[in-house]
MMTF fields as JSON, N, C-alpha, C and O atoms, coordinates in Angstrom:
{
  "mmtfVersion": "1.0.0",
  "mmtfProducer": "UNKNOWN",
  "numBonds": 415,
  "numAtoms": 416,
  "numGroups": 104,
  "numChains": 1,
  "numModels": 1,
  "chainsPerModel": [1],
  "groupsPerChain": [104],
  "chainIdList": ["A"],
  "bondAtomList": [4, 2, 8, 6, 12, 10, 16, 14, 20, 18, 24, 22, 28, 26, 32, 30, 36, 34, 40, 38, 44, 42, 48, 46, 52, 50, 56, 54, 60, 58, 64, 62, 68, 66, 72, 70, 76, 74, 80, 78, 84, 82, 88, 86, 92, 90, 96, 94, 100, 98, 104, 102, 108, 106, 112, 110, 116, 114, 120, 118, 124, 122, 128, 126, 132, 130, 136, 134, 140, 138, 144, 142, 148, 146, 152, 150, 156, 154, 160, 158, 164, 162, 168, 166, 172, 170, 176, 174, 180, 178, 184, 182, 188, 186, 192, 190, 196, 194, 200, 198, 204, 202, 208, 206, 212, 210, 216, 214, 220, 218, 224, 222, 228, 226, 232, 230, 236, 234, 240, 238, 244, 242, 248, 246, 252, 250, 256, 254, 260, 258, 264, 262, 268, 266, 272, 270, 276, 274, 280, 278, 284, 282, 288, 286, 292, 290, 296, 294, 300, 298, 304, 302, 308, 306, 312, 310, 316, 314, 320, 318, 324, 322, 328, 326, 332, 330, 336, 334, 340, 338, 344, 342, 348, 346, 352, 350, 356, 354, 360, 358, 364, 362, 368, 366, 372, 370, 376, 374, 380, 378, 384, 382, 388, 386, 392, 390, 396, 394, 400, 398, 404, 402, 408, 406, 412, 410],
  "bondOrderList": [1, 1, 1, 1, 1, 1, 1, 1, 1, 1, 1, 1, 1, 1, 1, 1, 1, 1, 1, 1, 1, 1, 1, 1, 1, 1, 1, 1, 1, 1, 1, 1, 1, 1, 1, 1, 1, 1, 1, 1, 1, 1, 1, 1, 1, 1, 1, 1, 1, 1, 1, 1, 1, 1, 1, 1, 1, 1, 1, 1, 1, 1, 1, 1, 1, 1, 1, 1, 1, 1, 1, 1, 1, 1, 1, 1, 1, 1, 1, 1, 1, 1, 1, 1, 1, 1, 1, 1, 1, 1, 1, 1, 1, 1, 1, 1, 1, 1, 1, 1, 1, 1, 1],
  "groupList": [{"groupName": "MET", "atomNameList": ["N", "CA", "C", "O"], "elementList": ["N", "C", "C", "O"], "formalChargeList": [0, 0, 0, 0], "bondAtomList": [1, 0, 2, 1, 3, 2], "bondOrderList": [1, 1, 2], "singleLetterCode": "M", "chemCompType": "L-PEPTIDE LINKING"}, {"groupName": "LYS", "atomNameList": ["N", "CA", "C", "O"], "elementList": ["N", "C", "C", "O"], "formalChargeList": [0, 0, 0, 0], "bondAtomList": [1, 0, 2, 1, 3, 2], "bondOrderList": [1, 1, 2], "singleLetterCode": "K", "chemCompType": "L-PEPTIDE LINKING"}, {"groupName": "PRO", "atomNameList": ["N", "CA", "C", "O"], "elementList": ["N", "C", "C", "O"], "formalChargeList": [0, 0, 0, 0], "bondAtomList": [1, 0, 2, 1, 3, 2], "bondOrderList": [1, 1, 2], "singleLetterCode": "P", "chemCompType": "L-PEPTIDE LINKING"}, {"groupName": "HIS", "atomNameList": ["N", "CA", "C", "O"], "elementList": ["N", "C", "C", "O"], "formalChargeList": [0, 0, 0, 0], "bondAtomList": [1, 0, 2, 1, 3, 2], "bondOrderList": [1, 1, 2], "singleLetterCode": "H", "chemCompType": "L-PEPTIDE LINKING"}, {"groupName": "GLY", "atomNameList": ["N", "CA", "C", "O"], "elementList": ["N", "C", "C", "O"], "formalChargeList": [0, 0, 0, 0], "bondAtomList": [1, 0, 2, 1, 3, 2], "bondOrderList": [1, 1, 2], "singleLetterCode": "G", "chemCompType": "PEPTIDE LINKING"}, {"groupName": "PHE", "atomNameList": ["N", "CA", "C", "O"], "elementList": ["N", "C", "C", "O"], "formalChargeList": [0, 0, 0, 0], "bondAtomList": [1, 0, 2, 1, 3, 2], "bondOrderList": [1, 1, 2], "singleLetterCode": "F", "chemCompType": "L-PEPTIDE LINKING"}, {"groupName": "ARG", "atomNameList": ["N", "CA", "C", "O"], "elementList": ["N", "C", "C", "O"], "formalChargeList": [0, 0, 0, 0], "bondAtomList": [1, 0, 2, 1, 3, 2], "bondOrderList": [1, 1, 2], "singleLetterCode": "R", "chemCompType": "L-PEPTIDE LINKING"}, {"groupName": "ALA", "atomNameList": ["N", "CA", "C", "O"], "elementList": ["N", "C", "C", "O"], "formalChargeList": [0, 0, 0, 0], "bondAtomList": [1, 0, 2, 1, 3, 2], "bondOrderList": [1, 1, 2], "singleLetterCode": "A", "chemCompType": "L-PEPTIDE LINKING"}, {"groupName": "GLN", "atomNameList": ["N", "CA", "C", "O"], "elementList": ["N", "C", "C", "O"], "formalChargeList": [0, 0, 0, 0], "bondAtomList": [1, 0, 2, 1, 3, 2], "bondOrderList": [1, 1, 2], "singleLetterCode": "Q", "chemCompType": "L-PEPTIDE LINKING"}, {"groupName": "ILE", "atomNameList": ["N", "CA", "C", "O"], "elementList": ["N", "C", "C", "O"], "formalChargeList": [0, 0, 0, 0], "bondAtomList": [1, 0, 2, 1, 3, 2], "bondOrderList": [1, 1, 2], "singleLetterCode": "I", "chemCompType": "L-PEPTIDE LINKING"}, {"groupName": "ASP", "atomNameList": ["N", "CA", "C", "O"], "elementList": ["N", "C", "C", "O"], "formalChargeList": [0, 0, 0, 0], "bondAtomList": [1, 0, 2, 1, 3, 2], "bondOrderList": [1, 1, 2], "singleLetterCode": "D", "chemCompType": "L-PEPTIDE LINKING"}, {"groupName": "LEU", "atomNameList": ["N", "CA", "C", "O"], "elementList": ["N", "C", "C", "O"], "formalChargeList": [0, 0, 0, 0], "bondAtomList": [1, 0, 2, 1, 3, 2], "bondOrderList": [1, 1, 2], "singleLetterCode": "L", "chemCompType": "L-PEPTIDE LINKING"}, {"groupName": "GLU", "atomNameList": ["N", "CA", "C", "O"], "elementList": ["N", "C", "C", "O"], "formalChargeList": [0, 0, 0, 0], "bondAtomList": [1, 0, 2, 1, 3, 2], "bondOrderList": [1, 1, 2], "singleLetterCode": "E", "chemCompType": "L-PEPTIDE LINKING"}, {"groupName": "CYS", "atomNameList": ["N", "CA", "C", "O"], "elementList": ["N", "C", "C", "O"], "formalChargeList": [0, 0, 0, 0], "bondAtomList": [1, 0, 2, 1, 3, 2], "bondOrderList": [1, 1, 2], "singleLetterCode": "C", "chemCompType": "L-PEPTIDE LINKING"}, {"groupName": "SER", "atomNameList": ["N", "CA", "C", "O"], "elementList": ["N", "C", "C", "O"], "formalChargeList": [0, 0, 0, 0], "bondAtomList": [1, 0, 2, 1, 3, 2], "bondOrderList": [1, 1, 2], "singleLetterCode": "S", "chemCompType": "L-PEPTIDE LINKING"}, {"groupName": "THR", "atomNameList": ["N", "CA", "C", "O"], "elementList": ["N", "C", "C", "O"], "formalChargeList": [0, 0, 0, 0], "bondAtomList": [1, 0, 2, 1, 3, 2], "bondOrderList": [1, 1, 2], "singleLetterCode": "T", "chemCompType": "L-PEPTIDE LINKING"}, {"groupName": "VAL", "atomNameList": ["N", "CA", "C", "O"], "elementList": ["N", "C", "C", "O"], "formalChargeList": [0, 0, 0, 0], "bondAtomList": [1, 0, 2, 1, 3, 2], "bondOrderList": [1, 1, 2], "singleLetterCode": "V", "chemCompType": "L-PEPTIDE LINKING"}, {"groupName": "TYR", "atomNameList": ["N", "CA", "C", "O"], "elementList": ["N", "C", "C", "O"], "formalChargeList": [0, 0, 0, 0], "bondAtomList": [1, 0, 2, 1, 3, 2], "bondOrderList": [1, 1, 2], "singleLetterCode": "Y", "chemCompType": "L-PEPTIDE LINKING"}, {"groupName": "ASN", "atomNameList": ["N", "CA", "C", "O"], "elementList": ["N", "C", "C", "O"], "formalChargeList": [0, 0, 0, 0], "bondAtomList": [1, 0, 2, 1, 3, 2], "bondOrderList": [1, 1, 2], "singleLetterCode": "N", "chemCompType": "L-PEPTIDE LINKING"}, {"groupName": "TRP", "atomNameList": ["N", "CA", "C", "O"], "elementList": ["N", "C", "C", "O"], "formalChargeList": [0, 0, 0, 0], "bondAtomList": [1, 0, 2, 1, 3, 2], "bondOrderList": [1, 1, 2], "singleLetterCode": "W", "chemCompType": "L-PEPTIDE LINKING"}],
  "groupTypeList": [0, 1, 1, 2, 3, 4, 3, 4, 5, 6, 1, 7, 8, 9, 10, 11, 12, 3, 13, 14, 15, 13, 1, 4, 1, 7, 16, 16, 8, 4, 16, 5, 17, 12, 11, 16, 13, 9, 10, 13, 18, 4, 14, 4, 19, 16, 7, 14, 4, 14, 4, 12, 16, 11, 2, 11, 10, 5, 11, 16, 15, 8, 11, 14, 11, 1, 11, 8, 3, 7, 8, 8, 11, 9, 7, 14, 9, 8, 6, 2, 4, 15, 4, 2, 8, 7, 8, 17, 12, 8, 18, 18, 6, 6, 4, 15, 4, 4, 15, 18, 17, 15, 4, 10],
  "groupIdList": [1, 2, 3, 4, 5, 6, 7, 8, 9, 10, 11, 12, 13, 14, 15, 16, 17, 18, 19, 20, 21, 22, 23, 24, 25, 26, 27, 28, 29, 30, 31, 32, 33, 34, 35, 36, 37, 38, 39, 40, 41, 42, 43, 44, 45, 46, 47, 48, 49, 50, 51, 52, 53, 54, 55, 56, 57, 58, 59, 60, 61, 62, 63, 64, 65, 66, 67, 68, 69, 70, 71, 72, 73, 74, 75, 76, 77, 78, 79, 80, 81, 82, 83, 84, 85, 86, 87, 88, 89, 90, 91, 92, 93, 94, 95, 96, 97, 98, 99, 100, 101, 102, 103, 104],
  "secStructList": [7, 7, 7, 7, 7, 1, 7, 1, 7, 7, 7, 7, 7, 7, 7, 3, 3, 3, 7, 6, 6, 6, 7, 1, 1, 1, 3, 3, 3, 7, 1, 1, 1, 3, 3, 3, 7, 6, 6, 6, 6, 6, 1, 1, 3, 3, 3, 6, 6, 6, 7, 7, 7, 7, 7, 2, 2, 2, 2, 2, 2, 2, 2, 2, 2, 6, 2, 2, 2, 2, 2, 2, 2, 2, 2, 2, 2, 2, 7, 6, 6, 7, 6, 6, 6, 6, 6, 6, 6, 1, 7, 7, 1, 7, 6, 4, 4, 4, 7, 7, 7, 7, 7, 7],
  "xCoordList": [25.139, 26.338, 27.245, 27.088, 28.153, 29.516, 29.706, 29.208, 30.248, 30.53, 32.01, 33.069, 32.049, 33.402, 34.144, 33.754, 35.19, 36.427, 36.673, 36.341, 37.432, 38.126, 37.009, 35.864, 37.557, 36.92, 36.344, 35.786, 36.584, 35.669, 36.145, 35.576, 37.717, 38.264, 39.116, 39.902, 38.737, 39.279, 38.812, 37.614, 39.206, 39.055, 39.075, 40.016, 37.816, 37.392, 38.056, 37.943, 38.774, 39.744, 38.502, 38.198, 38.028, 37.375, 38.021, 39.245, 37.187, 38.078, 37.865, 36.784, 39.135, 38.971, 39.317, 39.744, 38.986, 39.371, 39.258, 38.751, 39.958, 40.472, 38.822, 37.82, 39.071, 38.255, 37.435, 38.278, 36.62, 36.386, 35.962, 35.399, 36.424, 36.158, 37.764, 37.844, 38.833, 39.886, 40.683, 41.827, 40.358, 41.212, 42.298, 43.245, 42.255, 43.25, 44.144, 45.345, 43.902, 45.249, 44.702, 45.364, 44.031, 43.492, 43.191, 43.001, 43.007, 43.349, 42.471, 42.547, 41.711, 41.278, 41.712, 42.099, 41.894, 41.942, 41.25, 40.513, 41.556, 40.435, 40.787, 41.543, 40.157, 40.595, 41.936, 42.362, 42.724, 43.877, 44.421, 45.404, 44.002, 45.037, 44.41, 43.183, 45.141, 44.297, 43.804, 44.462, 42.348, 41.561, 41.594, 41.813, 41.39, 40.734, 39.756, 38.984, 39.843, 38.935, 37.514, 37.859, 36.448, 35.684, 34.54, 33.62, 34.536, 34.157, 34.949, 34.235, 36.146, 36.93, 37.561, 38.766, 37.033, 38.056, 39.259, 39.945, 39.717, 40.741, 41.961, 43.051, 41.659, 42.245, 42.176, 42.452, 41.927, 41.828, 41.177, 40.877, 40.868, 40.078, 38.793, 38.707, 37.507, 36.511, 36.25, 36.981, 35.322, 34.677, 34.444, 33.888, 34.935, 34.089, 32.838, 32.093, 32.41, 31.494, 30.481, 29.733, 30.314, 29.382, 30.284, 29.427, 31.228, 31.886, 31.478, 31.189, 31.166, 30.975, 32.346, 33.278, 32.675, 33.203, 33.48, 32.829, 34.229, 34.992, 35.3, 35.662, 35.127, 35.137, 36.708, 37.336, 37.299, 38.942, 39.621, 40.758, 38.6, 39.736, 39.042, 39.919, 38.113, 37.918, 39.256, 39.806, 39.428, 40.047, 41.663, 42.373, 41.87, 43.193, 43.718, 44.801, 42.678, 43.088, 43.359, 44.363, 42.024, 41.878, 43.034, 43.182, 43.928, 45.2, 45.736, 45.782, 46.356, 47.078, 47.16, 48.275, 46.214, 45.797, 46.689, 47.699, 46.06, 45.965, 47.741, 48.198, 48.816, 49.847, 50.652, 51.46, 50.145, 50.715, 50.722, 51.209, 49.941, 49.249, 50.259, 50.97, 50.073, 51.11, 52.883, 53.695, 53.168, 54.546, 55.285, 56.466, 53.87, 54.34, 54.511, 55.152, 53.894, 53.858, 55.657, 56.419, 55.692, 56.624, 58.196, 58.957, 58.325, 58.936, 58.918, 59.873, 57.832, 57.71, 58.584, 59.552, 58.185, 58.917, 60.391, 61.102, 60.934, 62.244, 62.925, 64.064, 62.14, 63.198, 64.348, 64.059, 65.612, 66.372, 66.585, 66.205, 67.098, 66.869, 65.765, 65.766, 64.664, 63.548, 63.578, 64.304, 62.653, 62.873, 63.719, 64.339, 63.744, 64.987, 65.915, 66.758, 66.412, 68.067, 68.285, 69.49, 67.694, 68.666, 69.502, 70.446, 69.523, 70.522, 71.679, 72.459, 71.821, 73.112, 73.604, 74.727, 72.899, 73.317, 74.088, 74.497, 74.077, 74.646, 75.312, 74.887, 76.732, 77.761, 77.086, 76.806, 76.843, 76.544, 77.326, 76.8, 79.285, 80.127, 80.007, 80.179, 79.693, 79.863, 80.985, 82.087, 80.763, 82.239, 83.967, 84.372, 84.592, 86.098, 86.188, 85.736, 86.927, 87.503, 86.546, 86.814, 85.079, 84.3, 83.765, 83.039, 83.958, 83.601, 81.405, 80.574, 81.268, 79.704, 79.787, 80.367, 79.051, 78.553, 76.917, 76.043, 76.625, 75.067, 74.841, 73.84, 75.621, 74.945, 75.329, 75.442, 75.393, 75.283, 76.833, 76.974],
  "yCoordList": [-13.186, -14.362, -14.476, -14.243, -14.808, -15.083, -15.857, -16.954, -15.3, -16.062, -17.033, -16.406, -18.356, -18.688, -18.444, -18.496, -18.207, -17.879, -19.369, -20.52, -18.748, -20.274, -20.636, -20.247, -21.65, -22.453, -23.885, -24.621, -24.276, -25.216, -26.438, -27.361, -26.788, -28.091, -28.878, -29.753, -28.283, -28.821, -30.074, -29.915, -31.482, -32.67, -32.388, -31.768, -32.903, -32.926, -34.102, -35.181, -34.095, -34.972, -35.718, -34.924, -36.828, -37.47, -37.993, -38.075, -38.354, -38.632, -40.361, -40.773, -41.35, -42.468, -42.926, -42.277, -44.686, -45.169, -46.545, -46.955, -47.186, -48.473, -49.713, -49.584, -50.729, -51.418, -52.267, -53.055, -52.431, -52.881, -54.952, -55.876, -54.85, -56.75, -57.075, -58.253, -56.776, -56.873, -56.288, -56.743, -54.971, -54.327, -53.683, -53.306, -53.485, -52.455, -53.502, -53.273, -54.248, -55.196, -55.838, -56.648, -55.525, -55.849, -56.689, -56.795, -57.939, -59.127, -59.951, -59.467, -61.013, -61.589, -62.961, -63.201, -64.336, -65.162, -66.411, -67.123, -66.675, -67.65, -69.462, -69.536, -70.448, -71.523, -72.33, -72.933, -72.386, -72.174, -71.479, -71.511, -70.375, -69.351, -67.623, -67.536, -66.413, -65.612, -64.855, -64.814, -64.11, -63.257, -62.305, -61.678, -62.029, -59.996, -59.97, -60.898, -58.826, -58.645, -57.862, -56.892, -58.105, -57.603, -56.679, -56.437, -55.959, -55.322, -53.857, -52.857, -53.742, -52.553, -52.825, -52.7, -53.036, -53.758, -54.045, -53.7, -54.929, -54.566, -53.997, -54.51, -52.572, -52.05, -51.188, -50.009, -51.791, -51.419, -50.329, -50.044, -49.565, -47.781, -48.427, -49.416, -47.752, -47.199, -45.581, -44.953, -45.209, -43.68, -43.845, -44.76, -42.908, -42.366, -42.337, -41.802, -42.981, -43.142, -43.778, -44.615, -43.654, -44.173, -45.726, -46.586, -46.197, -47.435, -47.64, -48.833, -46.67, -46.923, -47.283, -46.574, -48.447, -48.833, -47.286, -46.242, -47.497, -46.484, -46.987, -48.135, -46.065, -47.111, -47.264, -46.31, -48.092, -47.75, -46.496, -46.129, -45.677, -44.614, -43.803, -43.037, -43.525, -42.19, -42.641, -41.732, -43.655, -44.573, -43.892, -43.458, -43.996, -43.822, -41.868, -41.299, -41.522, -39.977, -39.741, -39.272, -40.259, -39.993, -40.76, -40.212, -41.875, -42.167, -40.99, -40.273, -40.863, -39.649, -38.491, -38.008, -37.975, -36.858, -37.157, -36.532, -38.45, -38.564, -38.946, -38.666, -39.635, -39.62, -38.598, -38.628, -37.362, -36.168, -35.009, -33.878, -35.799, -34.796, -35.341, -34.644, -36.739, -36.914, -36.999, -36.854, -37.14, -36.47, -35.065, -34.731, -34.305, -32.8, -32.742, -31.789, -33.937, -33.925, -34.144, -33.71, -34.818, -36.006, -34.78, -34.622, -34.087, -33.438, -32.089, -31.356, -32.095, -30.137, -30.764, -30.165, -32.553, -32.859, -33.06, -32.758, -33.543, -33.368, -32.577, -32.823, -31.017, -29.809, -29.484, -29.329, -29.455, -28.898, -27.405, -26.341, -27.473, -26.103, -25.503, -24.294, -26.391, -26.517, -26.712, -27.59, -25.794, -26.816, -26.315, -25.255, -27.278, -26.877, -27.464, -27.26, -28.365, -28.746, -27.774, -27.579, -26.654, -25.955, -25.051, -24.556, -24.77, -23.948, -24.971, -24.419, -26.321, -27.227, -27.467, -27.969, -27.172, -27.461, -26.188, -26.241, -25.137, -24.031, -23.425, -23.553, -22.542, -22.083, -20.565, -19.913, -20.036, -19.248, -17.844, -16.77, -18.29, -17.859, -17.084, -15.878, -18.029, -17.251, -18.052, -17.542, -19.171, -19.785, -18.999, -18.021, -20.218, -19.325, -19.496, -20.445, -18.286, -18.342, -18.18, -18.389, -17.677, -18.28, -19.147, -19.174, -20.246, -21.488, -21.67, -20.766, -22.804, -22.868, -23.217, -24.143, -22.175, -22.391, -22.898, -22.124, -23.622, -24.095, -24.196, -24.826, -23.659, -22.973, -25.018, -25.129, -25.843, -27.113, -27.212, -28.2],
  "zCoordList": [67.484, 66.938, 66.046, 64.847, 66.531, 66.143, 64.392, 64.141, 63.676, 62.641, 62.55, 62.543, 62.491, 62.632, 61.056, 59.889, 61.627, 60.764, 60.014, 60.298, 58.902, 58.177, 57.739, 57.972, 56.882, 55.798, 56.202, 55.388, 57.864, 58.092, 57.933, 58.517, 56.799, 56.91, 57.546, 57.182, 58.84, 59.718, 60.169, 60.399, 60.465, 61.149, 62.467, 62.963, 63.325, 64.647, 65.366, 64.785, 66.601, 66.675, 68.061, 68.951, 68.122, 68.689, 69.809, 69.919, 70.657, 72.129, 71.779, 71.359, 72.032, 72.076, 73.32, 74.275, 73.182, 74.286, 73.685, 72.64, 74.782, 74.455, 74.424, 75.128, 73.442, 73.419, 74.509, 74.94, 74.957, 76.408, 75.846, 76.433, 74.884, 74.742, 74.357, 74.708, 73.937, 74.122, 74.759, 74.769, 75.585, 76.183, 75.593, 76.284, 74.163, 73.336, 72.987, 73.135, 72.693, 72.434, 70.662, 70.013, 70.429, 68.942, 68.453, 67.242, 69.709, 69.392, 70.462, 71.592, 70.356, 71.553, 71.582, 70.438, 72.547, 72.878, 72.287, 72.97, 70.811, 70.196, 71.19, 72.158, 70.705, 71.328, 71.159, 72.144, 69.801, 69.37, 69.496, 70.237, 68.747, 68.705, 68.75, 68.811, 68.725, 68.808, 67.596, 66.556, 67.783, 66.255, 66.441, 67.478, 65.507, 65.168, 66.344, 66.585, 67.071, 67.565, 66.674, 66.0, 66.643, 65.469, 65.962, 65.18, 67.652, 68.167, 67.75, 67.689, 67.515, 67.092, 65.513, 65.299, 64.933, 64.193, 64.022, 63.06, 65.274, 65.21, 65.362, 65.112, 65.915, 65.779, 67.89, 68.11, 68.553, 70.053, 70.328, 71.487, 69.285, 69.757, 69.519, 68.791, 70.274, 69.897, 70.385, 71.151, 69.895, 70.37, 72.204, 72.811, 72.609, 73.833, 73.964, 73.143, 75.148, 75.755, 74.546, 75.052, 73.478, 72.625, 72.573, 72.776, 72.442, 72.101, 70.977, 70.872, 69.372, 68.467, 67.87, 68.25, 66.839, 65.893, 64.954, 65.008, 64.437, 64.054, 62.628, 62.37, 61.795, 60.008, 59.896, 60.355, 59.47, 59.452, 58.726, 59.021, 57.463, 57.19, 58.059, 58.459, 58.547, 59.367, 60.919, 61.541, 61.134, 62.199, 62.143, 63.05, 60.802, 60.632, 60.681, 60.818, 60.541, 60.638, 62.168, 62.703, 62.804, 64.468, 65.266, 66.359, 65.086, 65.203, 65.446, 66.445, 63.776, 63.486, 64.191, 64.391, 64.589, 65.28, 66.408, 66.731, 67.097, 68.62, 68.828, 69.936, 67.676, 67.368, 67.919, 68.847, 66.908, 67.002, 67.967, 67.99, 68.791, 69.891, 71.198, 71.922, 71.228, 72.041, 71.613, 72.526, 70.778, 70.021, 70.377, 70.463, 70.567, 71.097, 72.243, 72.686, 73.291, 74.389, 74.862, 75.726, 74.026, 74.508, 74.454, 75.409, 73.118, 72.397, 73.86, 74.118, 74.459, 75.55, 76.42, 76.887, 76.822, 77.938, 77.794, 78.752, 76.692, 76.321, 75.836, 75.438, 75.744, 75.47, 76.848, 78.034, 76.237, 76.833, 77.703, 77.215, 78.751, 79.306, 80.027, 80.256, 80.465, 81.264, 82.473, 82.938, 83.387, 84.713, 85.697, 85.609, 86.865, 87.789, 87.52, 88.394, 86.487, 85.991, 85.429, 85.587, 84.586, 83.404, 84.504, 83.888, 85.447, 86.672, 85.96, 85.183, 86.166, 86.653, 85.319, 85.278, 83.945, 82.894, 81.892, 80.732, 82.825, 81.643, 82.853, 84.001, 82.393, 83.152, 83.45, 82.445, 84.601, 85.208, 85.612, 85.904, 85.517, 85.443, 87.057, 87.24, 88.068, 89.465, 89.953, 90.156, 90.129, 90.658, 90.228, 89.6, 91.07, 90.984, 89.44, 88.799, 88.898, 87.713, 86.602, 85.419, 87.21, 86.118, 85.848, 84.854, 86.714, 86.422, 86.777, 86.866, 86.851, 86.687, 88.86, 89.428, 89.433, 90.743, 91.23, 90.839, 91.713, 92.025, 93.155, 93.497, 94.036, 95.421, 96.48, 97.701, 95.764, 96.459, 97.748, 98.469]
}
């Protein structure tokens, strides 16, 4: 059996899903105005699978982890010089007089 390394102080990320009552909007339509959804504490998110409402202090941490992951994905998609368009964005000096030649 392997011993875990480190001190074990990392927060575990829980899978979240949209609240089934408010559909992730954090509010429900009342008779005259919108009311805060009590099934998700007005956050729009619950624990995946169980549908358990998360305490607010724990929910803030989980949403921050989810936001950081989403920002990393966006940064990796927007990184310049990756993918097939990379050859069009930099000079390969193969054209006449050292200009860019793409073969089109």
